[in-house]
KESEBA-600775 format. One record per residue: residue number from 0; x, y, z of N, C-alpha, C in turn. Coordinates in nm, 2 decimals. Example, Ala and Ser with C-alpha at 12.3 -4.5 7.8 and 13.67 -1.06 7.14 Angstrom:
BEGIN
 seq  neast nnorth    nup caeast canorth   caup  ceast cnorth    cup
   0   1.32  -0.57   0.78   1.23   -0.45   0.78   1.32  -0.33   0.78
   1   1.28  -0.22   0.71   1.37   -0.11   0.71   1.29   0.00   0.79
***
This chain:
BEGIN
 seq  neast nnorth    nup caeast canorth   caup  ceast cnorth    cup
   0  -0.52   4.49   2.75  -0.46    4.36   2.83  -0.57   4.25   2.81
   1  -0.69   4.27   2.82  -0.80    4.16   2.81  -0.80   4.10   2.68
   2  -0.79   4.19   2.56  -0.80    4.15   2.43  -0.69   4.08   2.41
   3  -0.55   4.10   2.46  -0.44    4.03   2.42  -0.45   3.90   2.50
   4  -0.50   3.89   2.60  -0.53    3.76   2.69  -0.61   3.67   2.62
   5  -0.73   3.72   2.56  -0.82    3.64   2.48  -0.74   3.57   2.35
   6  -0.68   3.68   2.28  -0.61    3.61   2.16  -0.50   3.53   2.17
   7  -0.43   3.52   2.30  -0.34    3.43   2.33  -0.41   3.29   2.37
   8  -0.51   3.31   2.43  -0.57    3.18   2.47  -0.65   3.11   2.36
   9  -0.69   3.18   2.28  -0.76    3.14   2.15  -0.65   3.06   2.07
  10  -0.54   3.14   2.03  -0.41    3.07   1.94  -0.38   2.94   2.02
  11  -0.37   2.93   2.15  -0.32    2.83   2.22  -0.42   2.71   2.22
  12  -0.54   2.74   2.24  -0.64    2.63   2.22  -0.67   2.58   2.05
  13  -0.64   2.67   1.97  -0.65    2.63   1.83  -0.52   2.55   1.80
  14  -0.41   2.58   1.83  -0.29    2.50   1.82  -0.31   2.35   1.87
  15  -0.38   2.35   2.00  -0.41    2.22   2.06  -0.50   2.13   1.97
  16  -0.60   2.19   1.91  -0.69    2.11   1.82  -0.61   2.08   1.71
  17  -0.53   2.17   1.64  -0.44    2.12   1.52  -0.35   2.00   1.55
  18  -0.29   2.00   1.66  -0.20    1.89   1.71  -0.28   1.77   1.71
  19  -0.41   1.77   1.75  -0.49    1.65   1.76  -0.53   1.59   1.62
  20  -0.56   1.72   1.53  -0.58    1.68   1.39  -0.48   1.60   1.33
  21  -0.36   1.66   1.36  -0.23    1.59   1.30  -0.22   1.44   1.32
  22  -0.25   1.42   1.43  -0.23    1.28   1.49  -0.31   1.17   1.40
  23  -0.40   1.22   1.34  -0.48    1.11   1.25  -0.42   1.08   1.12
  24  -0.30   1.13   1.07  -0.26    1.12   0.95  -0.21   0.95   0.95
  25  -0.14   0.91   1.03  -0.10    0.79   1.04  -0.19   0.69   1.01
  26  -0.31   0.71   1.05  -0.45    0.61   1.04  -0.49   0.63   0.89
  27  -0.46   0.74   0.82  -0.51    0.75   0.67  -0.39   0.69   0.58
  28  -0.29   0.66   0.62  -0.20    0.61   0.52  -0.26   0.49   0.42
  29  -0.25   0.47   0.30  -0.29    0.36   0.23  -0.22   0.23   0.27
  30  -0.10   0.24   0.30   0.00    0.11   0.34   0.00   0.11   0.49
  31  -0.11   0.14   0.57  -0.10    0.12   0.71  -0.07  -0.01   0.76
  32  -0.12  -0.11   0.69  -0.11   -0.25   0.71   0.03  -0.29   0.71
  33   0.09  -0.24   0.62   0.23   -0.28   0.59   0.34  -0.19   0.70
  34   0.43  -0.28   0.74   0.53   -0.22   0.84   0.66  -0.25   0.77
  35   0.75  -0.17   0.75   0.90   -0.20   0.71   0.96  -0.25   0.86
  36   0.99  -0.39   0.86   1.06   -0.46   0.96   1.18  -0.35   1.02
  37   1.18  -0.38   1.16   1.30   -0.28   1.21   1.45  -0.30   1.14
  38   1.50  -0.20   1.12   1.64   -0.21   1.06   1.64  -0.25   0.93
  39   1.53  -0.26   0.85   1.52   -0.32   0.70   1.52  -0.19   0.61
  40   1.58  -0.20   0.49   1.54   -0.07   0.40   1.39  -0.04   0.37
  41   1.35   0.06   0.32   1.22    0.11   0.29   1.17   0.03   0.18
  42   1.05   0.02   0.16   0.99   -0.05   0.06   1.01   0.02  -0.07
  43   1.03  -0.04  -0.19   1.02    0.03  -0.32   0.90   0.00  -0.37
  44   0.86   0.09  -0.48   0.73    0.08  -0.52   0.75   0.03  -0.69
  45   0.61  -0.04  -0.71   0.61   -0.06  -0.86   0.61   0.03  -0.95
  46   0.69   0.02  -1.07   0.71    0.12  -1.17   0.63   0.06  -1.30
  47   0.72   0.07  -1.42   0.65    0.03  -1.54   0.63  -0.13  -1.56
  48   0.70  -0.21  -1.47   0.70   -0.35  -1.50   0.66  -0.41  -1.35
  49   0.62  -0.53  -1.36   0.59   -0.62  -1.23   0.72  -0.66  -1.16
  50   0.82  -0.63  -1.22   0.96   -0.66  -1.16   1.02  -0.51  -1.11
  51   1.06  -0.52  -0.99   1.12   -0.39  -0.93   1.27  -0.42  -0.91
  52   1.34  -0.38  -1.00   1.49   -0.39  -0.99   1.57  -0.27  -0.91
  53   1.55  -0.28  -0.78   1.60   -0.18  -0.69   1.75  -0.19  -0.68
  54   1.80  -0.30  -0.71   1.94   -0.32  -0.69   2.03  -0.28  -0.85
  55   1.94  -0.27  -0.94   1.99   -0.24  -1.08   2.09  -0.34  -1.14
  56   2.04  -0.46  -1.13   2.13   -0.58  -1.18   2.05  -0.65  -1.29
  57   1.94  -0.61  -1.33   1.87   -0.69  -1.43   1.85  -0.61  -1.55
  58   1.88  -0.70  -1.68   1.90   -0.61  -1.81   1.76  -0.58  -1.84
  59   1.74  -0.48  -1.93   1.61   -0.44  -1.98   1.53  -0.54  -2.06
  60   1.62  -0.62  -2.13   1.54   -0.73  -2.22   1.48  -0.83  -2.11
  61   1.54  -0.86  -2.01   1.50   -0.97  -1.93   1.38  -0.92  -1.84
  62   1.39  -0.79  -1.80   1.27   -0.72  -1.74   1.16  -0.72  -1.82
  63   1.17  -0.68  -1.95   1.06   -0.68  -2.03   0.99  -0.83  -2.04
  64   1.08  -0.92  -2.08   1.03   -1.05  -2.09   0.96  -1.12  -1.96
  65   1.03  -1.11  -1.85   0.97   -1.13  -1.72   0.83  -1.07  -1.70
  66   0.81  -0.94  -1.73   0.69   -0.87  -1.73   0.59  -0.93  -1.81
  67   0.62  -0.96  -1.91   0.52   -1.02  -2.00   0.45  -1.15  -1.95
  68   0.55  -1.23  -1.90   0.51   -1.37  -1.84   0.42  -1.34  -1.71
  69   0.46  -1.25  -1.62   0.39   -1.22  -1.51   0.25  -1.15  -1.54
  70   0.26  -1.08  -1.64   0.12   -1.02  -1.68   0.02  -1.10  -1.74
  71   0.08  -1.19  -1.83   0.01   -1.31  -1.88  -0.06  -1.40  -1.78
  72   0.03  -1.43  -1.68  -0.04   -1.52  -1.55  -0.14  -1.43  -1.48
  73  -0.11  -1.29  -1.47  -0.23   -1.23  -1.43  -0.36  -1.21  -1.49
  74  -0.35  -1.19  -1.62  -0.46   -1.20  -1.71  -0.53  -1.32  -1.71
  75  -0.47  -1.43  -1.69  -0.52   -1.57  -1.68  -0.60  -1.60  -1.56
  76  -0.57  -1.49  -1.45  -0.65   -1.53  -1.34  -0.58  -1.61  -1.22
  77  -0.46  -1.65  -1.26  -0.38   -1.73  -1.16  -0.34  -1.64  -1.04
  78  -0.26  -1.55  -1.07  -0.20   -1.47  -0.95  -0.16  -1.34  -1.00
  79  -0.16  -1.22  -0.93  -0.10   -1.10  -0.94   0.03  -1.10  -0.87
  80   0.14  -1.11  -0.96   0.28   -1.13  -0.91   0.37  -1.02  -0.91
  81   0.47  -1.02  -0.84   0.55   -0.89  -0.84   0.71  -0.96  -0.80
  82   0.82  -0.91  -0.87   0.94   -0.98  -0.82   1.03  -0.86  -0.78
  83   1.09  -0.86  -0.67   1.17   -0.75  -0.61   1.31  -0.78  -0.60
  84   1.40  -0.71  -0.65   1.54   -0.74  -0.66   1.60  -0.61  -0.59
  85   1.67  -0.66  -0.46   1.73   -0.55  -0.38   1.84  -0.61  -0.31
  86   1.90  -0.52  -0.23   2.01   -0.53  -0.15   1.98  -0.49   0.00
  87   2.04  -0.55   0.12   2.04   -0.48   0.23   1.93  -0.55   0.32
  88   1.86  -0.64   0.29   1.75   -0.70   0.35   1.81  -0.81   0.43
  89   1.78  -0.83   0.58   1.86   -0.91   0.67   1.74  -1.03   0.70
  90   1.62  -1.01   0.69   1.52   -1.12   0.72   1.42  -1.12   0.60
  91   1.47  -1.22   0.50   1.40   -1.20   0.37   1.24  -1.25   0.40
  92   1.22  -1.35   0.48   1.08   -1.38   0.50   0.98  -1.29   0.55
  93   1.01  -1.22   0.66   0.94   -1.12   0.71   0.91  -1.00   0.61
  94   1.02  -0.97   0.54   1.03   -0.84   0.45   0.93  -0.87   0.35
  95   0.95  -0.98   0.29   0.87   -1.01   0.17   0.72  -1.03   0.20
  96   0.68  -1.08   0.33   0.54   -1.07   0.36   0.49  -0.93   0.37
  97   0.56  -0.84   0.43   0.51   -0.70   0.43   0.52  -0.64   0.30
  98   0.61  -0.66   0.22   0.61   -0.62   0.07   0.50  -0.65   0.00
  99   0.45  -0.79   0.01   0.32   -0.82  -0.02   0.21  -0.73  -0.01
 100   0.21  -0.68   0.12   0.09   -0.62   0.16   0.13  -0.46   0.13
 101   0.25  -0.43   0.11   0.27   -0.29   0.07   0.24  -0.28  -0.07
 102   0.27  -0.37  -0.17   0.22   -0.34  -0.30   0.09  -0.39  -0.32
 103   0.01  -0.43  -0.23  -0.12   -0.45  -0.25  -0.17  -0.55  -0.37
 104  -0.08  -0.65  -0.37  -0.09   -0.75  -0.47  -0.23  -0.83  -0.45
 105  -0.29  -0.86  -0.57  -0.40   -0.94  -0.56  -0.53  -0.89  -0.60
 106  -0.64  -0.94  -0.65  -0.75   -0.89  -0.70  -0.83  -0.84  -0.56
 107  -0.89  -0.72  -0.57  -0.97   -0.67  -0.47  -1.12  -0.70  -0.45
 108  -1.17  -0.75  -0.57  -1.30   -0.80  -0.58  -1.31  -0.91  -0.68
 109  -1.43  -0.98  -0.71  -1.43   -1.09  -0.79  -1.43  -1.22  -0.73
 110  -1.41  -1.32  -0.81  -1.43   -1.44  -0.75  -1.30  -1.51  -0.71
 111  -1.17  -1.44  -0.73  -1.05   -1.49  -0.67  -0.99  -1.35  -0.62
 112  -1.02  -1.32  -0.50  -0.95   -1.21  -0.42  -0.83  -1.25  -0.36
 113  -0.75  -1.14  -0.34  -0.62   -1.16  -0.25  -0.51  -1.26  -0.31
 114  -0.53  -1.28  -0.43  -0.45   -1.38  -0.51  -0.30  -1.31  -0.57
 115  -0.24  -1.25  -0.46  -0.12   -1.19  -0.48  -0.01  -1.30  -0.45
 116   0.11  -1.27  -0.51   0.23   -1.34  -0.48   0.37  -1.26  -0.51
 117   0.43  -1.25  -0.39   0.54   -1.16  -0.40   0.67  -1.25  -0.38
 118   0.77  -1.21  -0.48   0.90   -1.28  -0.47   1.01  -1.18  -0.45
 119   1.10  -1.22  -0.36   1.21   -1.12  -0.32   1.35  -1.18  -0.34
 120   1.44  -1.13  -0.42   1.58   -1.18  -0.44   1.67  -1.07  -0.40
 121   1.76  -1.11  -0.28   1.83   -1.04  -0.22   1.97  -1.06  -0.26
 122   2.03  -0.98  -0.34   2.16   -1.00  -0.39   2.28  -1.01  -0.29
 123   2.28  -0.97  -0.18   2.40   -0.97  -0.09   2.36  -1.05   0.02
 124   2.25  -1.15   0.01   2.25   -1.26   0.11   2.34  -1.38   0.08
 125   2.35  -1.45   0.19   2.42   -1.57   0.18   2.37  -1.68   0.09
 126   2.44  -1.77   0.03   2.38   -1.88  -0.08   2.26  -1.95  -0.01
 127   2.16  -1.98  -0.09   2.04   -2.06  -0.05   1.95  -1.96   0.04
 128   1.97  -1.85   0.05   1.89   -1.76   0.14   1.88  -1.64   0.05
 129   1.88  -1.63  -0.08   1.87   -1.52  -0.15   1.75  -1.50  -0.23
 130   1.66  -1.61  -0.23   1.52   -1.61  -0.30   1.43  -1.63  -0.19
 131   1.31  -1.55  -0.18   1.21   -1.56  -0.07   1.06  -1.54  -0.16
 132   0.96  -1.62  -0.11   0.83   -1.59  -0.16   0.73  -1.59  -0.06
 133   0.60  -1.51  -0.10   0.51   -1.48   0.00   0.38  -1.49  -0.08
 134   0.28  -1.58  -0.06   0.15   -1.59  -0.13   0.05  -1.53  -0.05
 135  -0.06  -1.48  -0.10  -0.18   -1.40  -0.04  -0.25  -1.51   0.01
 136  -0.36  -1.45   0.08  -0.45   -1.54   0.14  -0.56  -1.61   0.05
 137  -0.55  -1.56  -0.07  -0.62   -1.61  -0.18  -0.57  -1.71  -0.26
 138  -0.45  -1.78  -0.22  -0.39   -1.89  -0.28  -0.38  -1.98  -0.17
 139  -0.47  -2.04  -0.12  -0.45   -2.14   0.01  -0.38  -2.26  -0.02
 140  -0.40  -2.31  -0.14  -0.33   -2.44  -0.19  -0.19  -2.42  -0.20
 141  -0.16  -2.30  -0.23  -0.02   -2.24  -0.25   0.05  -2.26  -0.12
 142  -0.01  -2.18  -0.02   0.03   -2.16   0.10   0.03  -2.28   0.19
 143  -0.08  -2.38   0.18  -0.07   -2.49   0.27   0.01  -2.59   0.23
 144   0.03  -2.60   0.10   0.12   -2.71   0.05   0.26  -2.66   0.02
 145   0.29  -2.56   0.04   0.42   -2.49   0.02   0.48  -2.53  -0.11
 146   0.38  -2.51  -0.21   0.41   -2.54  -0.36   0.50  -2.43  -0.41
 147   0.53  -2.33  -0.35   0.63   -2.23  -0.41   0.79  -2.26  -0.38
 148   0.80  -2.35  -0.28   0.92   -2.40  -0.25   1.02  -2.45  -0.35
 149   0.97  -2.53  -0.44   1.05   -2.56  -0.57   1.11  -2.47  -0.64
 150   0.99  -2.35  -0.65   1.02   -2.23  -0.75   1.15  -2.16  -0.68
 151   1.16  -2.15  -0.53   1.27   -2.07  -0.47   1.40  -2.17  -0.49
 152   1.38  -2.30  -0.49   1.49   -2.38  -0.51   1.55  -2.38  -0.64
 153   1.47  -2.39  -0.74   1.53   -2.36  -0.88   1.60  -2.23  -0.92
 154   1.53  -2.12  -0.85   1.58   -1.98  -0.86   1.72  -1.97  -0.78
 155   1.72  -2.04  -0.67   1.85   -2.02  -0.60   1.96  -2.08  -0.66
 156   1.95  -2.17  -0.76   2.06   -2.23  -0.84   2.12  -2.12  -0.92
 157   2.05  -2.03  -0.98   2.13   -1.91  -1.03   2.16  -1.80  -0.94
 158   2.08  -1.78  -0.85   2.10   -1.67  -0.75   2.25  -1.70  -0.65
 159   2.27  -1.83  -0.63   2.38   -1.86  -0.58   2.52  -1.82  -0.65
 160   2.51  -1.81  -0.77   2.62   -1.79  -0.86   2.60  -1.64  -0.92
 161   2.51  -1.56  -0.86   2.49   -1.42  -0.91   2.45  -1.40  -1.05
 162   2.37  -1.50  -1.10   2.32   -1.47  -1.23   2.19  -1.43  -1.22
 163   2.15  -1.30  -1.21   2.04   -1.24  -1.17   1.94  -1.24  -1.27
 164   1.98  -1.23  -1.40   1.89   -1.24  -1.51   1.82  -1.36  -1.51
 165   1.89  -1.48  -1.49   1.83   -1.61  -1.49   1.76  -1.65  -1.36
 166   1.80  -1.59  -1.26   1.71   -1.59  -1.13   1.57  -1.55  -1.16
 167   1.57  -1.42  -1.19   1.40   -1.36  -1.21   1.34  -1.43  -1.31
 168   1.41  -1.48  -1.43   1.33   -1.55  -1.53   1.29  -1.69  -1.48
 169   1.37  -1.74  -1.41   1.33   -1.88  -1.36   1.23  -1.86  -1.26
 170   1.22  -1.76  -1.18   1.09   -1.74  -1.09   0.97  -1.71  -1.16
 171   0.99  -1.62  -1.28   0.87   -1.59  -1.36   0.81  -1.73  -1.43
 172   0.90  -1.82  -1.48   0.86   -1.92  -1.55   0.81  -2.05  -1.47
 173   0.88  -2.06  -1.36   0.84   -2.18  -1.28   0.72  -2.14  -1.20
 174   0.71  -2.02  -1.16   0.58   -1.98  -1.08   0.47  -2.00  -1.17
 175   0.48  -1.96  -1.28   0.36   -1.99  -1.39   0.32  -2.13  -1.38
 176   0.41  -2.22  -1.40   0.41   -2.37  -1.43   0.34  -2.41  -1.29
 177   0.40  -2.38  -1.17   0.33   -2.41  -1.04   0.21  -2.37  -1.02
 178   0.16  -2.24  -1.07   0.01   -2.21  -1.05  -0.08  -2.29  -1.15
 179  -0.03  -2.33  -1.26  -0.11   -2.40  -1.35  -0.12  -2.55  -1.30
 180  -0.01  -2.58  -1.24  -0.04   -2.72  -1.21  -0.13  -2.72  -1.07
 181  -0.12  -2.63  -1.00  -0.19   -2.62  -0.87  -0.34  -2.58  -0.89
 182  -0.36  -2.51  -1.00  -0.50   -2.48  -1.03  -0.54  -2.53  -1.18
 183  -0.54  -2.65  -1.20  -0.55   -2.69  -1.35  -0.69  -2.67  -1.41
 184  -0.80  -2.64  -1.33  -0.93   -2.65  -1.37  -0.98  -2.49  -1.36
 185  -0.90  -2.39  -1.35  -0.92   -2.26  -1.31  -0.98  -2.20  -1.45
 186  -1.08  -2.11  -1.43  -1.13   -2.05  -1.55  -1.07  -1.91  -1.55
 187  -0.99  -1.88  -1.64  -0.93   -1.73  -1.65  -1.04  -1.63  -1.62
 188  -1.01  -1.53  -1.53  -1.09   -1.42  -1.52  -1.01  -1.28  -1.50
 189  -0.98  -1.23  -1.61  -0.91   -1.11  -1.60  -0.96  -1.01  -1.50
 190  -0.87  -0.96  -1.43  -0.90   -0.84  -1.33  -0.91  -0.70  -1.41
 191  -1.02  -0.64  -1.38  -1.02   -0.49  -1.42  -0.90  -0.42  -1.44
 192  -0.87  -0.36  -1.57  -0.77   -0.27  -1.61  -0.79  -0.14  -1.57
 193  -0.69  -0.05  -1.55  -0.70    0.09  -1.52  -0.73   0.15  -1.63
 194  -0.86   0.21  -1.65  -0.90    0.28  -1.77  -0.83   0.43  -1.77
 195  -0.83   0.50  -1.90  -0.76    0.62  -1.90  -0.84   0.74  -1.83
 196  -0.96   0.70  -1.77  -1.01    0.82  -1.71  -1.00   0.82  -1.54
 197  -0.93   0.68  -1.52  -0.89    0.69  -1.38  -0.78   0.77  -1.34
 198  -0.78   0.83  -1.21  -0.69    0.94  -1.19  -0.56   0.88  -1.17
 199  -0.44   0.95  -1.18  -0.30    0.90  -1.18  -0.28   0.86  -1.03
 200  -0.20   0.76  -1.02  -0.17    0.71  -0.88   0.00   0.76  -0.85
 201   0.02   0.82  -0.74   0.14    0.86  -0.71   0.24   0.72  -0.68
 202   0.36   0.74  -0.68   0.47    0.62  -0.65   0.43   0.57  -0.49
 203   0.38   0.67  -0.42   0.36    0.63  -0.27   0.24   0.53  -0.26
 204   0.15   0.49  -0.35   0.05    0.40  -0.33  -0.06   0.46  -0.38
 205  -0.17   0.38  -0.38  -0.31    0.42  -0.39  -0.35   0.49  -0.28
 206  -0.47   0.59  -0.31  -0.54    0.66  -0.20  -0.66   0.59  -0.19
 207  -0.69   0.55  -0.06  -0.78    0.47  -0.01  -0.91   0.57   0.04
 208  -1.03   0.52  -0.02  -1.15    0.60   0.04  -1.25   0.50   0.11
 209  -1.20   0.40   0.14  -1.27    0.31   0.22  -1.30   0.35   0.35
 210  -1.40   0.30   0.41  -1.46    0.34   0.54  -1.34   0.30   0.66
 211  -1.32   0.40   0.75  -1.22    0.39   0.83  -1.27   0.41   0.98
 212  -1.31   0.31   1.07  -1.38    0.33   1.18  -1.29   0.41   1.28
 213  -1.14   0.39   1.27  -1.05    0.45   1.35  -1.05   0.60   1.34
 214  -1.05   0.65   1.20  -1.06    0.77   1.18  -1.20   0.85   1.22
 215  -1.30   0.77   1.19  -1.42    0.84   1.24  -1.42   0.86   1.39
 216  -1.37   0.78   1.48  -1.37    0.79   1.62  -1.27   0.90   1.64
 217  -1.17   0.93   1.58  -1.08    1.04   1.61  -1.13   1.17   1.58
 218  -1.22   1.17   1.47  -1.30    1.31   1.42  -1.39   1.33   1.53
 219  -1.46   1.22   1.59  -1.57    1.24   1.68  -1.51   1.28   1.82
 220  -1.39   1.24   1.83  -1.33    1.29   1.94  -1.28   1.44   1.94
 221  -1.24   1.49   1.82  -1.18    1.61   1.80  -1.32   1.71   1.82
 222  -1.42   1.68   1.76  -1.55    1.76   1.78  -1.58   1.76   1.91
 223  -1.59   1.64   1.99  -1.62    1.65   2.14  -1.52   1.75   2.20
 224  -1.39   1.74   2.16  -1.30    1.86   2.24  -1.33   1.98   2.22
 225  -1.37   2.01   2.07  -1.39    2.15   2.06  -1.52   2.19   2.13
 226  -1.62   2.11   2.14  -1.74    2.15   2.21  -1.73   2.18   2.35
 227  -1.62   2.07   2.42  -1.59    2.10   2.56  -1.52   2.23   2.59
 228  -1.42   2.25   2.49  -1.33    2.38   2.53  -1.43   2.48   2.51
 229  -1.52   2.48   2.40  -1.61    2.62   2.38  -1.70   2.64   2.52
 230  -1.76   2.52   2.58  -1.83    2.54   2.70  -1.76   2.61   2.82
 231  -1.63   2.55   2.83  -1.54    2.61   2.93  -1.52   2.75   2.91
 232  -1.49   2.79   2.79  -1.48    2.93   2.75  -1.59   3.02   2.78
 233  -1.71   2.96   2.76  -1.83    3.03   2.78  -1.85   3.06   2.93
 234  -1.78   2.98   3.02  -1.80    2.98   3.15  -1.70   3.10   3.20
 235  -1.60   3.09   3.16  -1.48    3.18   3.19  -1.50   3.33   3.12
 236  -1.53   3.32   2.98  -1.55    3.45   2.93  -1.65   3.43   2.80
 237  -1.77   3.46   2.83  -1.88    3.45   2.72  -1.84   3.49   2.57
 238  -1.76   3.62   2.58  -1.73    3.65   2.46  -1.63   3.59   2.38
 239  -1.53   3.52   2.45  -1.43    3.44   2.41  -1.50   3.31   2.34
 240  -1.59   3.27   2.43  -1.65    3.13   2.41  -1.73   3.15   2.28
 241  -1.80   3.27   2.26  -1.88    3.29   2.13  -1.79   3.30   2.01
 242  -1.68   3.35   2.03  -1.57    3.37   1.92  -1.53   3.23   1.89
 243  -1.51   3.16   1.97  -1.45    3.03   1.96  -1.56   2.94   1.85
 244  -1.68   2.93   1.91  -1.79    2.86   1.84  -1.79   2.93   1.71
 245  -1.81   3.07   1.69  -1.81    3.12   1.56  -1.71   3.06   1.45
 246  -1.57   3.07   1.51  -1.47    3.03   1.43  -1.48   2.89   1.36
 247  -1.53   2.79   1.45  -1.53    2.65   1.42  -1.67   2.63   1.32
 248  -1.78   2.71   1.34  -1.89    2.70   1.27  -1.84   2.76   1.11
 249  -1.76   2.85   1.13  -1.71    2.90   0.98  -1.62   2.81   0.90
 250  -1.53   2.74   0.98  -1.46    2.63   0.93  -1.52   2.51   0.89
 251  -1.65   2.49   0.95  -1.73    2.36   0.92  -1.81   2.39   0.78
 252  -1.84   2.53   0.76  -1.91    2.57   0.66  -1.82   2.56   0.52
 253  -1.71   2.61   0.54  -1.60    2.61   0.44  -1.57   2.48   0.40
 254  -1.56   2.38   0.49  -1.53    2.25   0.46  -1.66   2.17   0.38
 255  -1.78   2.20   0.42  -1.89    2.15   0.36  -1.89   2.20   0.20
 256  -1.87   2.33   0.20  -1.87    2.38   0.05  -1.77   2.34  -0.04
 257  -1.66   2.31   0.02  -1.55    2.26  -0.05  -1.58   2.12  -0.11
 258  -1.64   2.02   0.00  -1.66    1.91  -0.01  -1.77   1.87  -0.11
 259  -1.87   1.95  -0.12  -1.98    1.94  -0.20  -1.94   1.96  -0.35
 260  -1.83   2.04  -0.37  -1.78    2.05  -0.52  -1.71   1.92  -0.56
 261  -1.67   1.85  -0.47  -1.59    1.72  -0.51  -1.66   1.59  -0.54
 262  -1.78   1.59  -0.52  -1.88    1.49  -0.51  -1.87   1.43  -0.67
 263  -1.85   1.30  -0.68  -1.86    1.24  -0.80  -1.72   1.20  -0.86
 264  -1.62   1.23  -0.75  -1.47    1.20  -0.82  -1.46   1.05  -0.80
 265  -1.40   0.98  -0.90  -1.38    0.86  -0.87  -1.26   0.83  -0.78
 266  -1.26   0.69  -0.74  -1.15    0.65  -0.64  -1.03   0.60  -0.74
 267  -0.93   0.56  -0.66  -0.80    0.50  -0.73  -0.82   0.36  -0.75
 268  -0.74   0.32  -0.84  -0.74    0.17  -0.87  -0.67   0.08  -0.76
 269  -0.64  -0.04  -0.80  -0.56   -0.14  -0.73  -0.41  -0.10  -0.73
 270  -0.34  -0.20  -0.67  -0.19   -0.17  -0.68  -0.14  -0.16  -0.82
 271  -0.20  -0.24  -0.90  -0.15   -0.24  -1.04  -0.14  -0.10  -1.10
 272  -0.23  -0.03  -1.08  -0.23    0.11  -1.13  -0.10   0.18  -1.12
 273  -0.02   0.15  -1.03   0.11    0.23  -1.00   0.22   0.16  -1.09
 274   0.19   0.08  -1.20   0.30    0.03  -1.30   0.30   0.12  -1.39
 275   0.24   0.25  -1.39   0.25    0.35  -1.50   0.15   0.35  -1.60
 276   0.03   0.27  -1.57  -0.08    0.29  -1.69  -0.06   0.18  -1.78
 277  -0.01   0.06  -1.74  -0.01   -0.06  -1.83  -0.14  -0.11  -1.83
***
């Protein structure tokens, strides 16, 4: 009976620690800064092109042409842009801002960081509210001067009549002109490209290995909980307490052994890597 009681208590305490560990997953998601606004559709992800045709209304030829324009604008150092075409979005402004964060557009390092620019085309929205834009913090002149407003107006001319090919093509061409006029003395600084040795990035986004203080605090809390539980068990039943500490020491040794074999792995690239290795 005593052995059965010890086993049941051990299993219950172990399950409690596992529940605490599981609670850290939300803090480790790479897109934790981006939140889908309430009642809105889930975010799509970048694929082969810088244009995401989630609604399936853009021709292949236009997708390629638009992608070439956006890629050239990126290589020249003006901005890393993406155009998202979808339906079912109610609040275009909130959604496109969160989409900019979700896609992680913009350089992560170098002289021009956070130079992302997201464009959203909502095919089932009312006229004059079908095209939206959101520039990153690295484009203060565009943000402060609302320079992207005319781009939206030009694109809405075609969006209002359901000409989606010309809508996205206008966004690509007009935004390129707008960026060139806003930054006439910009020295092109190509962003680092994804090398063949870089690990593949899933559709869910890149995996971040940056320091996360929240995760560290949670891990410390779990360790403290394990120690406190062990001390309480030592008072109640020294044998059970010893078994508790022995188990977690073995777990720690196993984790350290596994971790040492993975030293030297490289991290994932920026949001651009999810375009399929372009």
